[in-house]
C-alpha positions in Angstrom: 96.9 100.7 32.8 95.8 101.6 36.8 95.2 98.7 39.2 92.0 99.0 40.9 92.5 99.3 45.0 90.8 96.5 46.2 88.8 97.4 49.6 89.7 94.3 50.8 93.3 94.9 50.9 92.8 98.5 52.3 91.5 96.9 55.6 93.7 93.8 55.8 97.6 96.1 55.8 96.9 98.3 58.4 95.6 94.7 60.5 98.6 92.9 60.2 100.9 96.2 60.9 99.2 96.2 63.7 98.5 92.8 64.8 101.9 92.3 66.8 100.8 95.0 69.1 98.5 92.8 70.4 100.5 90.0 71.4 103.3 92.2 72.5 103.6 91.1 76.6 104.1 94.7 77.6 100.9 96.1 76.0 98.7 93.6 77.4 95.0 95.2 78.3 94.9 93.0 81.5 98.4 93.9 83.0 97.4 96.7 85.6 94.6 93.9 86.7 97.1 91.3 86.6 99.7 93.0 88.6 96.9 94.2 90.9 95.9 90.9 91.3 99.5 89.5 92.1 99.9 92.2 94.9 96.5 92.2 96.2 97.4 88.6 97.0 100.4 88.7 98.4 100.0 92.2 100.9 96.7 91.9 103.2 97.5 95.6 103.1 96.8 96.1 99.6 93.2 96.2 98.0 92.7 95.3 94.8 90.2 97.7 93.5 91.9 100.5 95.3 95.4 99.8 92.9 93.6 99.2 89.7 91.9 102.4 90.1 95.6 104.0 91.2 97.2 102.4 88.7 94.5 103.6 85.8 95.1 107.0 86.7 97.6 107.0 85.2 97.4 106.8 81.2 101.1 105.2 80.8 100.0 102.2 83.2 98.3 101.2 79.6 101.2 99.6 77.7 103.6 99.4 81.0 105.7 96.7 82.0 105.5 95.2 85.2 108.9 97.0 86.1 107.6 100.1 84.5 103.9 100.0 86.6 105.9 100.1 89.9 107.6 103.2 88.6 104.6 104.8 87.9 102.9 103.7 91.1 105.3 105.5 92.7 105.1 108.7 90.8 101.4 108.2 91.6 102.6 108.5 95.1 104.8 111.4 95.0 102.2 113.0 93.3 99.5 112.1 95.6 102.2 113.6 98.8 102.6 116.5 96.8 98.8 117.4 96.2 98.7 116.6 100.3 101.2 119.2 101.4 98.8 121.5 100.0 96.4 120.4 101.1 97.9 120.8 104.3 99.1 124.1 103.7 95.2 125.3 102.7 94.1 123.3 106.3 96.7 125.9 108.3 95.1 128.6 107.0 91.6 127.8 108.4 90.5 129.3 111.3 88.5 126.8 112.5 91.4 124.5 113.8 92.7 125.2 117.3 96.5 125.6 117.9 97.0 122.4 119.0 95.3 120.5 115.6 97.9 123.4 113.9 100.0 122.0 115.7 99.6 118.8 114.9 99.5 120.1 110.8 102.6 121.3 111.0 104.1 118.0 112.3 102.1 116.4 108.8 103.1 118.7 106.5 106.7 118.1 108.1 106.9 114.3 107.7 105.0 114.3 104.5 107.8 116.8 102.9 110.1 114.1 104.4 108.3 111.4 103.0 108.5 112.8 99.3 112.3 112.6 99.3 112.4 109.9 100.8 110.2 108.4 97.7 112.3 110.0 95.2 115.1 108.5 96.4 113.1 105.1 96.6 112.3 105.6 93.1 115.9 106.0 92.2 116.6 103.0 93.9 113.4 100.9 91.8 114.3 102.2 89.1 118.5 100.8 89.5 116.9 97.3 90.4 117.7 97.8 93.9 114.5 96.7 95.2 115.6 95.9 99.1 117.0 100.0 99.6 113.6 100.8 97.4 111.6 98.9 100.0 113.3 100.7 103.0 112.1 103.8 101.6 108.6 102.8 100.7 108.4 101.4 104.1 109.3 105.1 105.8 107.5 107.0 104.0 104.6 104.7 104.7 105.4 105.7 108.7 104.1 110.0 107.6 100.5 108.7 106.9 100.8 106.5 110.5 102.6 109.1 112.3 100.3 111.7 111.3 97.4 110.4 112.5 99.1 109.3 116.0 99.6 113.3 116.4 96.1 113.9 116.3 94.7 110.7 118.6 97.3 112.0 121.7 94.4 114.1 122.6 91.6 113.0 123.7 88.3 114.2 121.4 90.8 115.3 118.9 89.9 114.1 115.4 92.2 114.3 112.4 91.2 116.1 108.8 93.4 113.9 107.3 92.3 110.7 108.0 91.3 109.4 104.9 94.2 111.1 103.0 96.5 109.6 105.4 94.8 106.0 105.0 95.1 106.8 100.7 98.5 107.9 100.9 99.7 104.4 103.2 97.5 102.4 100.8 99.7 103.9 97.7 103.2 103.4 99.5 101.8 99.7 100.4 101.2 99.2 96.1 104.8 101.1 96.0 105.7 98.8 98.6 104.3 95.2 96.9 105.8 96.0 93.5 109.4 96.0 94.9 108.6 92.9 96.6 107.4 90.7 94.1 110.6 92.6 91.4 113.4 91.7 94.4 111.4 87.9 93.7 112.4 87.8 90.0 
């Protein structure tokens, strides 16, 4: 005799199987928001909404632990610096920039190239829980954006075409630094 499948049982079984996922600490829907709130509260350079938007740009952040969020943050920063290098290459081809501006852009290109290498090393340090070394790397990379802007300011009336991009990179490095600082104190 065939047993009749109960519709209610058909719904309950999948729900019971998925239930543990909702209580797993690394799978909290609010993990990005909680982490960004914690970081922004501890670091005046870091803006909460910027942190959330940056972290949510990577789908892996939805199910990440605090340590994984930190690594994702660094990868987002490396990606940003790589895209920024491409943008600087485009600007160098633009005929509206005079020799002084192009010199500054070349300097920025070199600064961001070095920053990418530094961030890759800092990511390795971060993953290996060498947070002090990682923090030094993040701080060093962060200087690229400041130094880039300062190059344009040396000539009176010169406006940087990278101000917005430099500010974003600075914020991303501040986020990386904040993750390493919080985890270093655990």
